[in-house]
C-alpha positions, 0 to 999 in steps of 0.5 A, a space after each residue: 549487494 546489487 539487485 533487480 527487483 520488480 514495480 507494483 504500483 499501488 493504488 488507493 486501496 483499504 484494509 479492514 477487519 471482518 467487524 468493519 467489513 460486516 457492517 459494510 457489505 452483506 455478501 462475502 469478499 471475493 477476488 478480483 485479481 491476484 496481487 503478486 504477494 502470496 493470499 493478496 488480492 484485489 477483491 470485488 468491493 470498493 468503499 468509498 472514503 470520506 474526511 469532512 464534505 471532501 469523497 473518494 469513490 471506488 476505493 477498493 478492499 484488498 483481501 484477506 480482512 485483516 486485524 485492523 483497519 487502514 485506508 492507504 492513499 497518496 499525497 495526491 488524495 490527501 490534497 483533494 480530501 485537505 490532510 495531511 496524514 503521517 507517512 507509516 509501514 502498513 499496520 503502523 496506524 500511530 497519529 493515523 487520521 480518523 475517516 469514514 467508510 461508506 457503501 450502500 449498505 451504511 457507513 463505518 466512522 474509523 478514529 484512526 487509520 488513513 496513511 500513506 504508505 512508505 516506500 517499500 520492498 517486499 521479501 521472504 525472509 530466507 531471501 533477506 537472509 541471503 542477501 543479508 538484509 533486515 527488516 525495515 533496512 532502508 535501501 537506494 533504489 536506481 530508477 533508468 528510463 526517461 526520468 531517471 532518479 534515485 529513491 530511498 524504500 524499506 525493506 518489507 520482510 515476511 514469511 510469504 513475501 515475494 520480492 517486488 517494490 511497492 510505490 504509490 501512484 505518485 511516485 510512479 507518476 514522476 518517475 513514469 514507472 509502470 507496473 511490472 517495471 525493473 529497477 536496482 536496488 543496492 545497499 550501496 549508498 
């Protein structure tokens, strides 16, 4: 199987439950920019993330609200915060690190939720079935261009998934990739 896939560069962001959101904001969450994944969007709200005395301001909340709290950062961000969070699939908070979120209204300290997200390729169950792929299957990604190379990503299947590979800003910079660039994905190693 060989497949062309569009890149989505994912900057640091936060997923929140309604309970935590309500402690940080009085207004409703609104769409700033829709994202490629069905129903997801960059919201109009930002928070500061705090670990010890280290702070990163203006971290965007991605909507809609979820049933878990998660803060996704890059390795460069982790170094700035002087922490070593685990690399995880979204929603897998095992051994994730504590983090505090702050707004003008107040702050919330989470006992877990800080992760570095793994590279993943979104797609629908139907598309995966046509391609003979399973959820969380590792695929090889061939990157062309000036800083070509090979990396690996796992599939992330969902009912309304849209074919797109998410990488963080560190990976994007390392390979000179931008959102909407195309890469070739294969299951042949």
